[in-house]
C-alpha angles and dihedrals in degrees: 000000000000112000121187091208107113117201121192118204122198109207132031099220124126094282095045093048091048094051089046091052094046091049095045089052088055092052103257126140108248134183124186119200116198123180096212115093094221140010113252145170096287125163128005130243131356128193113220110198125195093274085058102041086048092060095040095050091048086059089059098256099118099109095043093048096046088049092067105018129097118226107202120206095225149351120233143186119233127187114246096233109017097038093223111162136216126185111243102187143317115269101184127057092354093061091055092043094047101034105018095241137065131257109235139179124216143168105257091230091056092054091047092054092049087055096045092050092050092052091046091052090056102035117356094186091059095087120074118187123196090029107133110185111221105174144346141195131196138208136176091284104042151309126291113211126198125195137204094256090057096258124132138204137185127216138169088238141008125218117197105211091150100127138243092327094049118179090196092055091048092052090050102040109012127241116337127223113228119190123215106243092210089250129102124189135221123203141178145131129250127205105246091224091064091061131080117258094257094057091050093065113131095251138107114235132202110195105197127194144148109298096352145048141189132216123195132174141154125267136191096023090310097311093117134030116219118222128195122170122185121192136175108247135154097201106071125059105154111129101209136122093206104057112116125218131180133259089238093056092048092049089052090055091055098040109157097020124131119293091245090060094046091046090056094049091051089059098046090097097190112022123189128211136199139174118250107228125193125221129182114239109268113249088214131024109184147014125223109304096004128073142155137244138195120343090358090074107014114026110179137193114254099243096107096036089233107117098097091036089058089052091051092049090047092054095050094045093047092052094049091048090052091044089052094052109024098156094053108046097168088058092047091052091049091052089051094051096049092045094053106037101077092051097044095046089051091055091048091055097041091048089061089047091055090057091062088047094053095046100040115151089229086076094069095088129048091231095047090045096053091056096042096048096045087055103039095041097040109140096253091052091049090052091050092051099043112025095075089050099049097037096056111112115205087183096064105027107126108257097174127114090268087060088054092054093047094047090050 
């Protein structure tokens, strides 16, 4: 199928690449413009719940993903100081049985590489590196794009998938006003062979404590262990994924925590740190032939592990909307925005709620923690918090004109 509709995507992150692949598979002409001059090993772990694997597998990526992913058997809660453990939910066969798709954990760079290879196999010339978008204008027929090197392009639509510091969003809506949440995050990966056997188990673990929590899970079929530590701290407000800290600084933030946590921090080698900034959901994403996707329009705190999943869902729903209305791209983008706004806004808000749950003062003592965890992570409450996330199917949500009317 040869479609004349030409879609430009600014940003080659997971959301932008998912949208590009879904559109290419439907026969559209797609170009992705990425400001970085090369793809590298950026980021650390990513949790891919059933709502995400469902989309990725439908794009034909199942074998490549399973080849480099980890599929933990369970997720558990552990007390920050005593190490007491509670099972949260099953991530293996139960995820497939309940939601029809597995719950996986991957290195972000591995998923990125899988998406890049799939796009290159369809249209190698679709990816443009070192292409920093600086401005755009639109008219009744399309969008004119201008880049830092002086080059220009024209497309029928522009998708801003350029992340939390989105240039496309800034041009549409002006500067945003992020507010520091009072939390900063540590991240890093640990060679599994450097850890004792009991810390190499194939489980995802949420260590919860007053004012901080730690999340660990295996990557690359168990070769690595991902570490994320989030702590309430007033002194760090730099929103960057590439700012390095030190092991000693990280250890100081988790002083008094269980020896297992401290042992993992000691093996981090090169920890990175970044500030967690909060943003209110945008009341409007796009305008006519230009819209936003992923962190560019609904950046979320990491406390539901759904940020990347929202970008993947966005990409699939966007492609389906354009496919259903190829001769009226502006209407297609309007449908996409209205269909996605309610869900993504709810996830932004509920992620913030989960931060308070993970850091509750009741977790300070072992006795208080026992009662709090058994209440807050009771099976019925866990299902209420997660079923609506994992059951959502971006492949079947109604993207027709009736859906637009209902979403209005």
